[in-house]
CHARMM-style PDB file with segment names, atoms N, HN, CA, C and O in Angstrom:
ATOM      1  N   ALA     1     125.314  94.641 100.496  1.00  0.00      PROA
ATOM      2  CA  ALA     1     125.109  93.991  98.856  1.00  0.00      PROA
ATOM      3  C   ALA     1     124.976  92.398  99.307  1.00  0.00      PROA
ATOM      4  O   ALA     1     124.473  91.682  98.441  1.00  0.00      PROA
ATOM      5  N   LEU     2     125.380  91.714 100.609  1.00  0.00      PROA
ATOM      6  HN  LEU     2     125.790  92.296 101.312  1.00  0.00      PROA
ATOM      7  CA  LEU     2     125.795  90.654 101.099  1.00  0.00      PROA
ATOM      8  C   LEU     2     124.449  90.477 101.367  1.00  0.00      PROA
ATOM      9  O   LEU     2     124.339  89.312 100.986  1.00  0.00      PROA
ATOM     10  N   VAL     3     123.539  90.740 101.682  1.00  0.00      PROA
ATOM     11  HN  VAL     3     123.628  91.687 101.991  1.00  0.00      PROA
ATOM     12  CA  VAL     3     122.000  90.037 102.138  1.00  0.00      PROA
ATOM     13  C   VAL     3     121.241  90.504 101.292  1.00  0.00      PROA
ATOM     14  O   VAL     3     120.168  89.904 101.239  1.00  0.00      PROA
ATOM     15  N   ASP     4     121.379  91.529 100.439  1.00  0.00      PROA
ATOM     16  HN  ASP     4     122.251  92.016 100.482  1.00  0.00      PROA
ATOM     17  CA  ASP     4     119.907  92.532  99.036  1.00  0.00      PROA
ATOM     18  C   ASP     4     120.142  90.729  98.053  1.00  0.00      PROA
ATOM     19  O   ASP     4     119.288  89.854  97.905  1.00  0.00      PROA
ATOM     20  N   VAL     5     121.506  90.739  97.594  1.00  0.00      PROA
ATOM     21  HN  VAL     5     122.199  91.449  97.714  1.00  0.00      PROA
ATOM     22  CA  VAL     5     121.807  89.796  96.393  1.00  0.00      PROA
ATOM     23  C   VAL     5     120.834  88.609  96.791  1.00  0.00      PROA
ATOM     24  O   VAL     5     119.695  88.447  96.355  1.00  0.00      PROA
ATOM     25  N   PRO     6     121.602  87.695  97.838  1.00  0.00      PROA
ATOM     26  CA  PRO     6     120.861  86.288  98.193  1.00  0.00      PROA
ATOM     27  C   PRO     6     119.148  86.596  98.621  1.00  0.00      PROA
ATOM     28  O   PRO     6     118.361  85.649  98.612  1.00  0.00      PROA
ATOM     29  N   LEU     7     118.753  87.785  98.930  1.00  0.00      PROA
ATOM     30  HN  LEU     7     119.392  88.554  98.938  1.00  0.00      PROA
ATOM     31  CA  LEU     7     117.275  88.129  99.246  1.00  0.00      PROA
ATOM     32  C   LEU     7     116.551  88.383  97.967  1.00  0.00      PROA
ATOM     33  O   LEU     7     115.323  88.371  97.879  1.00  0.00      PROA
ATOM     34  N   PHE     8     117.291  88.592  97.077  1.00  0.00      PROA
ATOM     35  HN  PHE     8     118.288  88.602  97.149  1.00  0.00      PROA
ATOM     36  CA  PHE     8     116.700  89.113  96.005  1.00  0.00      PROA
ATOM     37  C   PHE     8     116.595  87.912  94.953  1.00  0.00      PROA
ATOM     38  O   PHE     8     115.635  87.826  94.188  1.00  0.00      PROA
ATOM     39  N   TYR     9     117.723  86.925  94.969  1.00  0.00      PROA
ATOM     40  HN  TYR     9     118.503  86.995  95.591  1.00  0.00      PROA
ATOM     41  CA  TYR     9     117.505  86.026  94.331  1.00  0.00      PROA
ATOM     42  C   TYR     9     116.718  84.583  94.644  1.00  0.00      PROA
ATOM     43  O   TYR     9     116.433  83.601  93.959  1.00  0.00      PROA
ATOM     44  N   THR    10     116.530  84.945  95.948  1.00  0.00      PROA
ATOM     45  HN  THR    10     116.762  85.743  96.504  1.00  0.00      PROA
ATOM     46  CA  THR    10     115.710  84.127  96.653  1.00  0.00      PROA
ATOM     47  C   THR    10     114.201  84.220  96.658  1.00  0.00      PROA
ATOM     48  O   THR    10     113.467  83.232  96.628  1.00  0.00      PROA
ATOM     49  N   LEU    11     113.752  85.588  96.703  1.00  0.00      PROA
ATOM     50  HN  LEU    11     114.348  86.390  96.727  1.00  0.00      PROA
ATOM     51  CA  LEU    11     112.258  86.149  96.082  1.00  0.00      PROA
ATOM     52  C   LEU    11     112.125  85.962  94.689  1.00  0.00      PROA
ATOM     53  O   LEU    11     110.969  85.776  94.307  1.00  0.00      PROA
ATOM     54  N   VAL    12     113.085  85.966  93.765  1.00  0.00      PROA
ATOM     55  HN  VAL    12     114.024  86.118  94.075  1.00  0.00      PROA
ATOM     56  CA  VAL    12     112.702  85.568  92.680  1.00  0.00      PROA
ATOM     57  C   VAL    12     112.710  83.947  91.964  1.00  0.00      PROA
ATOM     58  O   VAL    12     112.203  83.581  90.904  1.00  0.00      PROA
ATOM     59  N   CYS    13     113.182  83.471  92.584  1.00  0.00      PROA
ATOM     60  HN  CYS    13     113.594  83.768  93.445  1.00  0.00      PROA
ATOM     61  CA  CYS    13     112.921  82.310  92.638  1.00  0.00      PROA
ATOM     62  C   CYS    13     111.569  81.590  93.077  1.00  0.00      PROA
ATOM     63  O   CYS    13     110.847  80.772  92.508  1.00  0.00      PROA
ATOM     64  N   LEU    14     111.512  82.242  94.359  1.00  0.00      PROA
ATOM     65  HN  LEU    14     112.099  82.907  94.822  1.00  0.00      PROA
ATOM     66  CA  LEU    14     109.880  81.859  94.703  1.00  0.00      PROA
ATOM     67  C   LEU    14     108.993  81.736  93.994  1.00  0.00      PROA
ATOM     68  O   LEU    14     108.213  80.794  93.847  1.00  0.00      PROA
ATOM     69  N   MET    15     109.093  83.068  93.322  1.00  0.00      PROA
ATOM     70  HN  MET    15     109.726  83.833  93.441  1.00  0.00      PROA
ATOM     71  CA  MET    15     108.142  83.436  92.223  1.00  0.00      PROA
ATOM     72  C   MET    15     107.920  82.732  91.367  1.00  0.00      PROA
ATOM     73  O   MET    15     106.789  82.395  91.017  1.00  0.00      PROA
ATOM     74  N   PHE    16     109.260  82.279  90.729  1.00  0.00      PROA
ATOM     75  HN  PHE    16     110.179  82.552  91.014  1.00  0.00      PROA
ATOM     76  CA  PHE    16     109.109  81.587  89.635  1.00  0.00      PROA
ATOM     77  C   PHE    16     108.537  80.017  90.009  1.00  0.00      PROA
ATOM     78  O   PHE    16     107.716  79.497  89.252  1.00  0.00      PROA
ATOM     79  N   VAL    17     108.930  79.437  90.989  1.00  0.00      PROA
ATOM     80  HN  VAL    17     109.596  79.860  91.603  1.00  0.00      PROA
ATOM     81  CA  VAL    17     108.150  77.816  91.490  1.00  0.00      PROA
ATOM     82  C   VAL    17     106.578  78.370  91.922  1.00  0.00      PROA
ATOM     83  O   VAL    17     105.757  77.521  92.266  1.00  0.00      PROA
ATOM     84  N   ILE    18     106.147  79.973  91.891  1.00  0.00      PROA
ATOM     85  HN  ILE    18     106.815  80.663  91.612  1.00  0.00      PROA
ATOM     86  CA  ILE    18     104.751  79.510  91.853  1.00  0.00      PROA
ATOM     87  C   ILE    18     104.270  79.692  90.622  1.00  0.00      PROA
ATOM     88  O   ILE    18     103.163  79.280  90.274  1.00  0.00      PROA
ATOM     89  N   VAL    19     105.117  80.359  89.836  1.00  0.00      PROA
ATOM     90  HN  VAL    19     106.016  80.693  90.119  1.00  0.00      PROA
ATOM     91  CA  VAL    19     104.150  80.553  88.210  1.00  0.00      PROA
ATOM     92  C   VAL    19     104.001  78.972  87.902  1.00  0.00      PROA
ATOM     93  O   VAL    19     102.979  78.467  87.438  1.00  0.00      PROA
ATOM     94  N   LEU    20     105.238  78.239  88.248  1.00  0.00      PROA
ATOM     95  HN  LEU    20     106.069  78.649  88.625  1.00  0.00      PROA
ATOM     96  CA  LEU    20     105.459  76.893  87.601  1.00  0.00      PROA
ATOM     97  C   LEU    20     104.436  75.851  88.256  1.00  0.00      PROA
ATOM     98  O   LEU    20     104.041  74.836  87.681  1.00  0.00      PROA
ATOM     99  N   LEU    21     103.999  76.321  89.769  1.00  0.00      PROA
ATOM    100  HN  LEU    21     104.319  77.145  90.236  1.00  0.00      PROA
ATOM    101  CA  LEU    21     102.658  75.483  90.185  1.00  0.00      PROA
ATOM    102  C   LEU    21     101.585  75.950  89.606  1.00  0.00      PROA
ATOM    103  O   LEU    21     100.839  75.142  89.053  1.00  0.00      PROA
ATOM    104  N   PHE    22     101.288  77.247  89.600  1.00  0.00      PROA
ATOM    105  HN  PHE    22     101.893  77.904  90.049  1.00  0.00      PROA
ATOM    106  CA  PHE    22     100.111  77.420  88.858  1.00  0.00      PROA
ATOM    107  C   PHE    22      99.382  77.354  87.418  1.00  0.00      PROA
ATOM    108  O   PHE    22      98.242  77.228  86.971  1.00  0.00      PROA
ATOM    109  N   ASN    23     100.684  77.511  86.962  1.00  0.00      PROA
ATOM    110  HN  ASN    23     101.610  77.613  87.325  1.00  0.00      PROA
ATOM    111  CA  ASN    23     100.451  77.654  85.116  1.00  0.00      PROA
ATOM    112  C   ASN    23     100.702  76.414  84.583  1.00  0.00      PROA
ATOM    113  O   ASN    23     101.856  75.993  84.502  1.00  0.00      PROA
ATOM    114  N   GLN    24      99.609  75.686  84.154  1.00  0.00      PROA
ATOM    115  HN  GLN    24      98.671  76.028  84.220  1.00  0.00      PROA
ATOM    116  CA  GLN    24     100.319  74.243  83.865  1.00  0.00      PROA
ATOM    117  C   GLN    24     100.490  74.397  81.868  1.00  0.00      PROA
ATOM    118  O   GLN    24     100.763  73.518  81.050  1.00  0.00      PROA
ATOM    119  N   THR    25     100.236  75.658  81.695  1.00  0.00      PROA
ATOM    120  HN  THR    25     100.014  76.371  82.359  1.00  0.00      PROA
ATOM    121  CA  THR    25     100.676  76.003  80.340  1.00  0.00      PROA
ATOM    122  C   THR    25     102.366  76.173  80.015  1.00  0.00      PROA
ATOM    123  O   THR    25     102.873  75.913  78.924  1.00  0.00      PROA
ATOM    124  N   PHE    26     102.881  76.518  80.853  1.00  0.00      PROA
ATOM    125  HN  PHE    26     102.470  76.730  81.739  1.00  0.00      PROA
ATOM    126  CA  PHE    26     104.541  76.505  80.684  1.00  0.00      PROA
ATOM    127  C   PHE    26     105.028  75.870  80.878  1.00  0.00      PROA
ATOM    128  O   PHE    26     104.926  75.188  81.898  1.00  0.00      PROA
ATOM    129  N   HSD    27     106.009  75.710  79.810  1.00  0.00      PROA
ATOM    130  HN  HSD    27     106.092  76.264  78.981  1.00  0.00      PROA
ATOM    131  CA  HSD    27     106.808  74.639  79.879  1.00  0.00      PROA
ATOM    132  C   HSD    27     108.109  74.985  79.862  1.00  0.00      PROA
ATOM    133  O   HSD    27     108.380  76.099  79.412  1.00  0.00      PROA
ATOM    134  N   LEU    28     109.006  74.269  80.259  1.00  0.00      PROA
ATOM    135  HN  LEU    28     108.786  73.364  80.625  1.00  0.00      PROA
ATOM    136  CA  LEU    28     110.398  74.511  80.528  1.00  0.00      PROA
ATOM    137  C   LEU    28     110.970  73.773  80.034  1.00  0.00      PROA
ATOM    138  O   LEU    28     110.809  72.590  80.331  1.00  0.00      PROA
ATOM    139  N   SER    29     111.960  74.195  78.988  1.00  0.00      PROA
ATOM    140  HN  SER    29     112.091  75.157  78.746  1.00  0.00      PROA
ATOM    141  CA  SER    29     113.211  73.094  78.297  1.00  0.00      PROA
ATOM    142  C   SER    29     114.492  73.354  78.862  1.00  0.00      PROA
ATOM    143  O   SER    29     114.689  74.527  79.181  1.00  0.00      PROA
ATOM    144  N   ALA    30     115.495  72.458  79.081  1.00  0.00      PROA
ATOM    145  HN  ALA    30     115.335  71.506  78.822  1.00  0.00      PROA
ATOM    146  CA  ALA    30     116.993  72.542  79.575  1.00  0.00      PROA
ATOM    147  C   ALA    30     117.568  73.888  79.136  1.00  0.00      PROA
ATOM    148  O   ALA    30     118.205  74.593  79.919  1.00  0.00      PROA
ATOM    149  N   SER    31     117.345  74.206  77.949  1.00  0.00      PROA
ATOM    150  HN  SER    31     116.828  73.634  77.313  1.00  0.00      PROA
ATOM    151  CA  SER    31     118.036  75.796  76.980  1.00  0.00      PROA
ATOM    152  C   SER    31     117.114  77.025  77.609  1.00  0.00      PROA
ATOM    153  O   SER    31     117.792  78.051  77.657  1.00  0.00      PROA
ATOM    154  N   LEU    32     116.317  77.141  77.902  1.00  0.00      PROA
ATOM    155  HN  LEU    32     115.765  76.308  77.864  1.00  0.00      PROA
ATOM    156  CA  LEU    32     115.350  78.098  78.481  1.00  0.00      PROA
ATOM    157  C   LEU    32     115.586  77.960  79.762  1.00  0.00      PROA
ATOM    158  O   LEU    32     115.146  78.976  80.300  1.00  0.00      PROA
ATOM    159  N   LEU    33     116.066  77.218  80.589  1.00  0.00      PROA
ATOM    160  HN  LEU    33     116.423  76.392  80.152  1.00  0.00      PROA
ATOM    161  CA  LEU    33     116.254  77.415  81.870  1.00  0.00      PROA
ATOM    162  C   LEU    33     117.765  77.710  82.245  1.00  0.00      PROA
ATOM    163  O   LEU    33     118.202  78.324  83.217  1.00  0.00      PROA
ATOM    164  N   LEU    34     118.274  77.249  81.457  1.00  0.00      PROA
ATOM    165  HN  LEU    34     117.919  76.749  80.666  1.00  0.00      PROA
ATOM    166  CA  LEU    34     120.246  78.083  81.542  1.00  0.00      PROA
ATOM    167  C   LEU    34     119.605  79.083  81.349  1.00  0.00      PROA
ATOM    168  O   LEU    34     119.062  79.526  82.361  1.00  0.00      PROA
ATOM    169  N   LEU    35     119.361  79.918  79.947  1.00  0.00      PROA
ATOM    170  HN  LEU    35     119.802  79.558  79.125  1.00  0.00      PROA
ATOM    171  CA  LEU    35     119.084  80.862  79.651  1.00  0.00      PROA
ATOM    172  C   LEU    35     118.412  82.296  80.899  1.00  0.00      PROA
ATOM    173  O   LEU    35     118.758  83.424  81.251  1.00  0.00      PROA
ATOM    174  N   TRP    36     117.431  81.431  81.145  1.00  0.00      PROA
ATOM    175  HN  TRP    36     117.150  80.515  80.860  1.00  0.00      PROA
ATOM    176  CA  TRP    36     116.686  82.524  82.629  1.00  0.00      PROA
ATOM    177  C   TRP    36     117.823  82.156  83.758  1.00  0.00      PROA
ATOM    178  O   TRP    36     117.701  82.958  84.684  1.00  0.00      PROA
ATOM    179  N   ILE    37     118.469  81.588  83.906  1.00  0.00      PROA
ATOM    180  HN  ILE    37     118.568  80.937  83.154  1.00  0.00      PROA
ATOM    181  CA  ILE    37     119.711  81.281  85.041  1.00  0.00      PROA
ATOM    182  C   ILE    37     120.390  82.478  84.437  1.00  0.00      PROA
ATOM    183  O   ILE    37     120.100  83.601  84.850  1.00  0.00      PROA
ATOM    184  N   VAL    38     121.129  82.335  83.643  1.00  0.00      PROA
ATOM    185  HN  VAL    38     121.366  81.423  83.307  1.00  0.00      PROA
ATOM    186  CA  VAL    38     121.821  83.699  83.094  1.00  0.00      PROA
ATOM    187  C   VAL    38     121.780  84.866  83.694  1.00  0.00      PROA
ATOM    188  O   VAL    38     122.460  85.550  84.459  1.00  0.00      PROA
ATOM    189  N   CYS    39     120.087  84.914  82.725  1.00  0.00      PROA
ATOM    190  HN  CYS    39     119.534  84.358  82.103  1.00  0.00      PROA
ATOM    191  CA  CYS    39     119.958  86.552  82.589  1.00  0.00      PROA
ATOM    192  C   CYS    39     119.320  86.989  84.513  1.00  0.00      PROA
ATOM    193  O   CYS    39     119.126  88.123  84.950  1.00  0.00      PROA
ATOM    194  N   LEU    40     119.164  85.857  85.158  1.00  0.00      PROA
ATOM    195  HN  LEU    40     119.321  84.936  84.803  1.00  0.00      PROA
ATOM    196  CA  LEU    40     118.691  86.337  86.373  1.00  0.00      PROA
ATOM    197  C   LEU    40     120.111  86.903  87.393  1.00  0.00      PROA
ATOM    198  O   LEU    40     120.216  87.711  88.315  1.00  0.00      PROA
ATOM    199  N   ILE    41     120.907  86.153  86.784  1.00  0.00      PROA
ATOM    200  HN  ILE    41     120.822  85.496  86.035  1.00  0.00      PROA
ATOM    201  CA  ILE    41     122.034  86.242  87.395  1.00  0.00      PROA
ATOM    202  C   ILE    41     122.797  87.761  87.311  1.00  0.00      PROA
ATOM    203  O   ILE    41     123.226  88.444  88.240  1.00  0.00      PROA
ATOM    204  N   GLY    42     122.806  88.021  85.904  1.00  0.00      PROA
ATOM    205  HN  GLY    42     122.458  87.465  85.149  1.00  0.00      PROA
ATOM    206  CA  GLY    42     122.983  89.242  85.513  1.00  0.00      PROA
ATOM    207  C   GLY    42     122.467  90.510  85.975  1.00  0.00      PROA
ATOM    208  O   GLY    42     123.111  91.463  86.413  1.00  0.00      PROA
ATOM    209  N   TYR    43     120.854  90.360  85.776  1.00  0.00      PROA
ATOM    210  HN  TYR    43     120.331  89.585  85.421  1.00  0.00      PROA
ATOM    211  CA  TYR    43     120.047  91.102  86.028  1.00  0.00      PROA
ATOM    212  C   TYR    43     119.878  91.590  87.334  1.00  0.00      PROA
ATOM    213  O   TYR    43     119.763  92.766  87.680  1.00  0.00      PROA
ATOM    214  N   GLY    44     119.871  89.967  88.443  1.00  0.00      PROA
ATOM    215  HN  GLY    44     119.964  89.012  88.162  1.00  0.00      PROA
ATOM    216  CA  GLY    44     120.218  90.544  90.021  1.00  0.00      PROA
ATOM    217  C   GLY    44     121.287  91.565  90.665  1.00  0.00      PROA
ATOM    218  O   GLY    44     121.140  92.506  91.445  1.00  0.00      PROA
ATOM    219  N   GLY    45     122.370  91.037  90.061  1.00  0.00      PROA
ATOM    220  HN  GLY    45     122.489  90.273  89.427  1.00  0.00      PROA
ATOM    221  CA  GLY    45     123.603  91.335  90.351  1.00  0.00      PROA
ATOM    222  C   GLY    45     123.591  93.279  90.274  1.00  0.00      PROA
ATOM    223  O   GLY    45     123.834  94.122  91.136  1.00  0.00      PROA
ATOM    224  N   SER    46     123.200  93.385  88.866  1.00  0.00      PROA
ATOM    225  HN  SER    46     123.002  92.700  88.165  1.00  0.00      PROA
ATOM    226  CA  SER    46     123.769  94.732  88.386  1.00  0.00      PROA
ATOM    227  C   SER    46     122.333  95.608  88.885  1.00  0.00      PROA
ATOM    228  O   SER    46     122.239  96.829  88.762  1.00  0.00      PROA
ATOM    229  N   LEU    47     121.487  94.918  89.340  1.00  0.00      PROA
ATOM    230  HN  LEU    47     121.563  93.925  89.439  1.00  0.00      PROA
ATOM    231  CA  LEU    47     120.306  95.991  89.805  1.00  0.00      PROA
ATOM    232  C   LEU    47     120.507  96.438  91.129  1.00  0.00      PROA
ATOM    233  O   LEU    47     120.190  97.551  91.549  1.00  0.00      PROA
ATOM    234  N   VAL    48     121.135  95.379  91.880  1.00  0.00      PROA
ATOM    235  HN  VAL    48     121.392  94.474  91.539  1.00  0.00      PROA
ATOM    236  CA  VAL    48     121.197  95.467  93.479  1.00  0.00      PROA
ATOM    237  C   VAL    48     122.326  96.584  93.106  1.00  0.00      PROA
ATOM    238  O   VAL    48     122.216  97.444  93.980  1.00  0.00      PROA
ATOM    239  N   LEU    49     123.230  96.911  92.316  1.00  0.00      PROA
ATOM    240  HN  LEU    49     123.320  96.212  91.606  1.00  0.00      PROA
ATOM    241  CA  LEU    49     124.483  97.055  92.319  1.00  0.00      PROA
ATOM    242  C   LEU    49     124.646  98.964  92.106  1.00  0.00      PROA
ATOM    243  O   LEU    49     125.360  99.893  92.484  1.00  0.00      PROA
ATOM    244  N   LEU    50     123.259  98.651  91.107  1.00  0.00      PROA
ATOM    245  HN  LEU    50     122.679  97.896  90.800  1.00  0.00      PROA
ATOM    246  CA  LEU    50     122.991 100.217  90.566  1.00  0.00      PROA
ATOM    247  C   LEU    50     122.042 101.022  91.868  1.00  0.00      PROA
ATOM    248  O   LEU    50     121.986 102.245  91.997  1.00  0.00      PROA
ATOM    249  N   ILE    51     121.341 100.021  92.760  1.00  0.00      PROA
ATOM    250  HN  ILE    51     121.386  99.027  92.655  1.00  0.00      PROA
ATOM    251  CA  ILE    51     120.243 101.133  93.904  1.00  0.00      PROA
ATOM    252  C   ILE    51     122.094 101.428  94.376  1.00  0.00      PROA
ATOM    253  O   ILE    51     122.601 102.542  94.246  1.00  0.00      PROA
ATOM    254  N   TYR    52     122.746 100.414  94.823  1.00  0.00      PROA
ATOM    255  HN  TYR    52     122.334  99.509  94.929  1.00  0.00      PROA
ATOM    256  CA  TYR    52     123.847 101.094  96.022  1.00  0.00      PROA
ATOM    257  C   TYR    52     124.613 102.016  95.251  1.00  0.00      PROA
ATOM    258  O   TYR    52     125.146 102.854  95.979  1.00  0.00      PROA
ATOM    259  N   LEU    53     124.858 102.163  94.042  1.00  0.00      PROA
ATOM    260  HN  LEU    53     124.425 101.482  93.451  1.00  0.00      PROA
ATOM    261  CA  LEU    53     125.403 103.180  93.591  1.00  0.00      PROA
ATOM    262  C   LEU    53     124.822 104.784  93.732  1.00  0.00      PROA
ATOM    263  O   LEU    53     125.465 105.763  94.111  1.00  0.00      PROA
ATOM    264  N   ILE    54     123.568 104.733  93.353  1.00  0.00      PROA
ATOM    265  HN  ILE    54     123.045 103.938  93.045  1.00  0.00      PROA
ATOM    266  CA  ILE    54     122.925 105.804  93.424  1.00  0.00      PROA
ATOM    267  C   ILE    54     122.989 105.922  95.002  1.00  0.00      PROA
ATOM    268  O   ILE    54     123.779 106.721  95.505  1.00  0.00      PROA
ATOM    269  N   ALA    55     122.385 105.344  95.579  1.00  0.00      PROA
ATOM    270  HN  ALA    55     121.744 104.694  95.171  1.00  0.00      PROA
ATOM    271  CA  ALA    55     122.447 105.770  97.209  1.00  0.00      PROA
ATOM    272  C   ALA    55     123.820 106.244  97.649  1.00  0.00      PROA
ATOM    273  O   ALA    55     123.697 107.150  98.474  1.00  0.00      PROA
ATOM    274  N   PHE    56     125.222 105.915  97.356  1.00  0.00      PROA
ATOM    275  HN  PHE    56     125.322 105.180  96.686  1.00  0.00      PROA
ATOM    276  CA  PHE    56     126.168 106.421  97.871  1.00  0.00      PROA
ATOM    277  C   PHE    56     126.684 107.576  97.039  1.00  0.00      PROA
ATOM    278  O   PHE    56     127.472 108.414  97.477  1.00  0.00      PROA
ATOM    279  N   LYS    57     126.110 107.565  95.619  1.00  0.00      PROA
ATOM    280  HN  LYS    57     125.469 106.884  95.264  1.00  0.00      PROA
ATOM    281  CA  LYS    57     125.777 109.244  95.250  1.00  0.00      PROA
ATOM    282  C   LYS    57     125.217 110.233  95.553  1.00  0.00      PROA
ATOM    283  O   LYS    57     125.693 111.367  95.505  1.00  0.00      PROA
ATOM    284  N   PHE    58     124.064 109.905  95.926  1.00  0.00      PROA
ATOM    285  HN  PHE    58     123.677 108.984  95.966  1.00  0.00      PROA
ATOM    286  CA  PHE    58     123.172 111.109  96.548  1.00  0.00      PROA
ATOM    287  C   PHE    58     123.217 110.690  98.139  1.00  0.00      PROA
ATOM    288  O   PHE    58     122.133 110.808  98.710  1.00  0.00      PROA
ATOM    289  N   ARG    59     124.070 110.323  98.758  1.00  0.00      PROA
ATOM    290  HN  ARG    59     124.951 110.226  98.295  1.00  0.00      PROA
ATOM    291  CA  ARG    59     124.149 110.437 100.171  1.00  0.00      PROA
ATOM    292  C   ARG    59     123.416 111.600 101.018  1.00  0.00      PROA
ATOM    293  O   ARG    59     122.364 111.569 101.657  1.00  0.00      PROA
ATOM    294  N   THR    60     124.334 112.621 100.797  1.00  0.00      PROA
ATOM    295  HN  THR    60     125.188 112.646 100.278  1.00  0.00      PROA
ATOM    296  CA  THR    60     124.519 113.603 101.394  1.00  0.00      PROA
ATOM    297  C   THR    60     122.907 114.647 101.501  1.00  0.00      PROA
ATOM    298  O   THR    60     122.450 115.217 102.491  1.00  0.00      PROA
ATOM    299  N   GLY    61     122.407 114.595 100.215  1.00  0.00      PROA
ATOM    300  HN  GLY    61     122.778 114.131  99.410  1.00  0.00      PROA
ATOM    301  CA  GLY    61     121.005 115.602  99.412  1.00  0.00      PROA
ATOM    302  C   GLY    61     119.864 114.383  99.507  1.00  0.00      PROA
ATOM    303  O   GLY    61     119.982 113.172  99.325  1.00  0.00      PROA
ATOM    304  N   ARG    62     118.968 115.020  99.787  1.00  0.00      PROA
ATOM    305  HN  ARG    62     118.872 116.004  99.935  1.00  0.00      PROA
ATOM    306  CA  ARG    62     118.082 114.585  99.725  1.00  0.00      PROA
ATOM    307  C   ARG    62     117.065 115.150  98.570  1.00  0.00      PROA
ATOM    308  O   ARG    62     116.022 114.623  98.182  1.00  0.00      PROA
ATOM    309  N   SER    63     117.595 116.227  98.186  1.00  0.00      PROA
ATOM    310  HN  SER    63     118.442 116.655  98.502  1.00  0.00      PROA
ATOM    311  CA  SER    63     117.049 116.528  96.704  1.00  0.00      PROA
ATOM    312  C   SER    63     116.552 115.954  95.365  1.00  0.00      PROA
ATOM    313  O   SER    63     115.604 116.346  94.684  1.00  0.00      PROA
ATOM    314  N   ASN    64     117.262 115.109  95.180  1.00  0.00      PROA
ATOM    315  HN  ASN    64     118.032 114.791  95.734  1.00  0.00      PROA
ATOM    316  CA  ASN    64     116.923 114.399  94.076  1.00  0.00      PROA
ATOM    317  C   ASN    64     116.008 113.029  94.423  1.00  0.00      PROA
ATOM    318  O   ASN    64     115.717 112.295  93.479  1.00  0.00      PROA
ATOM    319  N   ARG    65     115.739 112.825  95.236  1.00  0.00      PROA
ATOM    320  HN  ARG    65     115.975 113.422  96.003  1.00  0.00      PROA
ATOM    321  CA  ARG    65     115.478 111.122  95.642  1.00  0.00      PROA
ATOM    322  C   ARG    65     114.276 111.056  95.055  1.00  0.00      PROA
ATOM    323  O   ARG    65     113.915 109.895  94.865  1.00  0.00      PROA
ATOM    324  N   TYR    66     113.521 111.883  94.697  1.00  0.00      PROA
ATOM    325  HN  TYR    66     113.814 112.827  94.851  1.00  0.00      PROA
ATOM    326  CA  TYR    66     111.794 111.976  93.730  1.00  0.00      PROA
ATOM    327  C   TYR    66     112.585 111.492  92.176  1.00  0.00      PROA
ATOM    328  O   TYR    66     112.250 110.501  91.526  1.00  0.00      PROA
ATOM    329  N   ILE    67     113.257 112.079  91.948  1.00  0.00      PROA
ATOM    330  HN  ILE    67     113.529 112.884  92.476  1.00  0.00      PROA
ATOM    331  CA  ILE    67     113.445 111.889  90.571  1.00  0.00      PROA
ATOM    332  C   ILE    67     114.059 110.597  90.397  1.00  0.00      PROA
ATOM    333  O   ILE    67     113.601 109.977  89.438  1.00  0.00      PROA
ATOM    334  N   TRP    68     115.393 109.737  91.357  1.00  0.00      PROA
ATOM    335  HN  TRP    68     115.765 110.240  92.137  1.00  0.00      PROA
ATOM    336  CA  TRP    68     115.727 108.767  91.118  1.00  0.00      PROA
ATOM    337  C   TRP    68     114.617 107.609  91.038  1.00  0.00      PROA
ATOM    338  O   TRP    68     114.390 106.854  90.093  1.00  0.00      PROA
ATOM    339  N   SER    69     114.026 107.674  92.218  1.00  0.00      PROA
ATOM    340  HN  SER    69     114.211 108.288  92.986  1.00  0.00      PROA
ATOM    341  CA  SER    69     113.135 106.691  92.440  1.00  0.00      PROA
ATOM    342  C   SER    69     111.982 106.521  91.058  1.00  0.00      PROA
ATOM    343  O   SER    69     111.222 105.583  90.816  1.00  0.00      PROA
ATOM    344  N   PHE    70     112.187 107.743  90.339  1.00  0.00      PROA
ATOM    345  HN  PHE    70     112.804 108.504  90.536  1.00  0.00      PROA
ATOM    346  CA  PHE    70     111.188 107.360  89.276  1.00  0.00      PROA
ATOM    347  C   PHE    70     112.210 107.057  88.378  1.00  0.00      PROA
ATOM    348  O   PHE    70     111.618 106.274  87.636  1.00  0.00      PROA
ATOM    349  N   ILE    71     113.110 107.129  88.032  1.00  0.00      PROA
ATOM    350  HN  ILE    71     113.591 107.765  88.634  1.00  0.00      PROA
ATOM    351  CA  ILE    71     114.094 106.630  86.932  1.00  0.00      PROA
ATOM    352  C   ILE    71     114.315 105.226  86.973  1.00  0.00      PROA
ATOM    353  O   ILE    71     114.420 104.495  85.988  1.00  0.00      PROA
ATOM    354  N   PHE    72     114.399 104.784  88.553  1.00  0.00      PROA
ATOM    355  HN  PHE    72     114.313 105.378  89.352  1.00  0.00      PROA
ATOM    356  CA  PHE    72     114.488 103.431  89.119  1.00  0.00      PROA
ATOM    357  C   PHE    72     113.310 102.726  88.483  1.00  0.00      PROA
ATOM    358  O   PHE    72     113.501 101.920  87.572  1.00  0.00      PROA
ATOM    359  N   ILE    73     112.115 103.000  88.926  1.00  0.00      PROA
ATOM    360  HN  ILE    73     111.959 103.655  89.665  1.00  0.00      PROA
ATOM    361  CA  ILE    73     111.032 102.309  88.257  1.00  0.00      PROA
ATOM    362  C   ILE    73     111.015 101.915  86.747  1.00  0.00      PROA
ATOM    363  O   ILE    73     110.839 100.794  86.271  1.00  0.00      PROA
ATOM    364  N   LEU    74     111.261 103.216  86.041  1.00  0.00      PROA
ATOM    365  HN  LEU    74     111.404 104.127  86.427  1.00  0.00      PROA
ATOM    366  CA  LEU    74     111.092 103.640  84.722  1.00  0.00      PROA
ATOM    367  C   LEU    74     112.548 102.029  84.184  1.00  0.00      PROA
ATOM    368  O   LEU    74     112.353 101.228  83.270  1.00  0.00      PROA
ATOM    369  N   VAL    75     113.502 102.048  84.874  1.00  0.00      PROA
ATOM    370  HN  VAL    75     113.661 102.699  85.616  1.00  0.00      PROA
ATOM    371  CA  VAL    75     114.627 101.174  84.397  1.00  0.00      PROA
ATOM    372  C   VAL    75     114.178  99.384  84.716  1.00  0.00      PROA
ATOM    373  O   VAL    75     114.440  98.381  84.053  1.00  0.00      PROA
ATOM    374  N   SER    76     113.404  99.553  86.027  1.00  0.00      PROA
ATOM    375  HN  SER    76     113.192 100.368  86.566  1.00  0.00      PROA
ATOM    376  CA  SER    76     112.967  97.976  86.517  1.00  0.00      PROA
ATOM    377  C   SER    76     111.754  97.403  85.506  1.00  0.00      PROA
ATOM    378  OT1 SER    76     111.286  96.278  85.680  1.00  0.00      PROA
TER     379      SER     76
END
């Protein structure tokens, strides 16, 4: 988790910068930026921890890996 969480935040910030560079119609105010940061922190941390929880729960068996992959895609 010490590697995955910062990696997630780095990738999302890079994607956000690319959107800002190439999209001239996207105007960002201070309140929208604060809301975006709060949502990003909550979503990123909870998503990485959910992945670890599922991985530890089904560590021994491989019978449910396709079902959990499908559920993860739907949740994301």
